[in-house]
PAZAPA-4460 file (N, C-alpha, C; in steps of 0.05 Angstrom, whole numbers, plus 32768, in hexadecimal, padded with zeros to 4 digits):
% residues 43
    n_x    n_y    n_z   ca_x   ca_y   ca_z    c_x    c_y    c_z   seq   type   mol
   7F1E   80A1   8B1F   7F2F   808E   8B10   7F4B   808B   8B1D     1      X     A
   7F55   80A0   8B29   7F70   809E   8B34   7F73   8088   8B49     2      X     A
   7F5F   8085   8B5C   7F62   806F   8B6F   7F63   8054   8B62     3      X     A
   7F54   8050   8B4C   7F54   8036   8B3E   7F70   8031   8B32     4      X     A
   7F7B   8046   8B25   7F96   8043   8B19   7FAA   803E   8B2F     5      X     A
   7FA8   804C   8B45   7FBC   8048   8B5B   7FBB   802B   8B66     6      X     A
   7FA2   8021   8B6A   7FA0   8006   8B74   7FAC   7FF2   8B60     7      X     A
   7FA6   7FF7   8B46   7FB1   7FE5   8B31   7FD0   7FE5   8B32     8      X     A
   7FDB   7FFD   8B34   7FF8   7FFF   8B34   8004   7FF1   8B4D     9      X     A
   7FF7   7FF5   8B64   8000   7FE9   8B7D   8000   7FCB   8B7B    10      X     A
   7FE9   7FC0   8B72   7FE6   7FA3   8B70   7FFA   7F97   8B5C    11      X     A
   7FFD   7FA4   8B45   800F   7F9B   8B30   802C   7F9B   8B3A    12      X     A
   8033   7FB0   8B48   804E   7FB3   8B52   8054   7F9C   8B66    13      X     A
   8041   7F96   8B77   8044   7F80   8B8A   8048   7F66   8B7C    14      X     A
   8039   7F61   8B67   803B   7F48   8B58   8057   7F46   8B4B    15      X     A
   8060   7F5C   8B3F   807A   7F5C   8B32   8090   7F57   8B46    16      X     A
   808E   7F64   8B5D   80A3   7F61   8B71   80A5   7F44   8B7C    17      X     A
   808E   7F37   8B7E   808D   7F1B   8B87   809C   7F0A   8B72    18      X     A
   8099   7F10   8B59   80A5   7EFF   8B44   80C3   7F05   8B41    19      X     A
   80CA   7F1E   8B3E   80E6   7F25   8B3A   80EB   7F43   8B3E    20      X     A
   80FC   7F4A   8B50   8102   7F66   8B55   8110   7F73   8B3D    21      X     A
   811D   7F63   8B2C   812A   7F6E   8B15   8117   7F79   8B00    22      X     A
   80FE   7F71   8B02   80EA   7F7A   8AEE   80DE   7F94   8AF5    23      X     A
   80E4   7F9F   8B0D   80D7   7FB8   8B16   80DB   7FCF   8B02    24      X     A
   80F4   7FD3   8AF9   80FA   7FE9   8AE7   80EA   7FE6   8ACD    25      X     A
   80EA   7FCE   8AC2   80DC   7FC8   8AA9   80BE   7FCE   8AAD    26      X     A
   80B4   7FC5   8AC3   8097   7FC8   8AC9   8090   7FE5   8ACB    27      X     A
   80A0   7FF5   8ADA   8099   8011   8ADD   809B   8020   8AC2    28      X     A
   80AE   8018   8AB1   80B0   8024   8A97   8097   801D   8A86    29      X     A
   808E   8005   8A89   8076   7FFC   8A7A   805E   800C   8A83    30      X     A
   805A   800F   8A9D   8044   801E   8AA8   8045   803B   8A9F    31      X     A
   805C   8047   8AA2   805F   8064   8A9C   805C   806A   8A7F    32      X     A
   8065   8058   8A6D   8065   805E   8A51   804C   8055   8A42    33      X     A
   803F   8040   8A4C   8028   8035   8A3D   800E   8038   8A4C    34      X     A
   800C   802F   8A65   7FF2   802E   8A72   7FE9   804A   8A7A    35      X     A
   7FFA   805A   8A86   7FF1   8075   8A90   7FE7   8086   8A79    36      X     A
   7FF6   8088   8A62   7FEB   8098   8A4B   7FD0   808D   8A42    37      X     A
   7FCC   8073   8A42   7FB2   8068   8A3A   7F9C   8070   8A4E    38      X     A
   7FA3   8070   8A68   7F8F   8079   8A7C   7F88   8096   8A77    39      X     A
   7F9B   80A7   8A71   7F96   80C3   8A6C   7F83   80C7   8A55    40      X     A
   7F86   80B6   8A40   7F74   80B8   8A29   7F57   80B1   8A30    41      X     A
   7F54   809F   8A43   7F39   8096   8A4B   7F2B   80AA   8A5D    42      X     A
   7F3A   80BB   8A6B   7F2E   80CD   8A7E   7F25   80E7   8A6F    43      X     A
***
């Protein structure tokens, strides 16, 4: 599962950076607080 999560994070980060560098902090907070805990529940 970890490689899948890593690829998802990498691709999403690239998309966010293309749109606006100012969104990086918000995006990382979103991933860390919402998506990663949900992934842990699924594993």
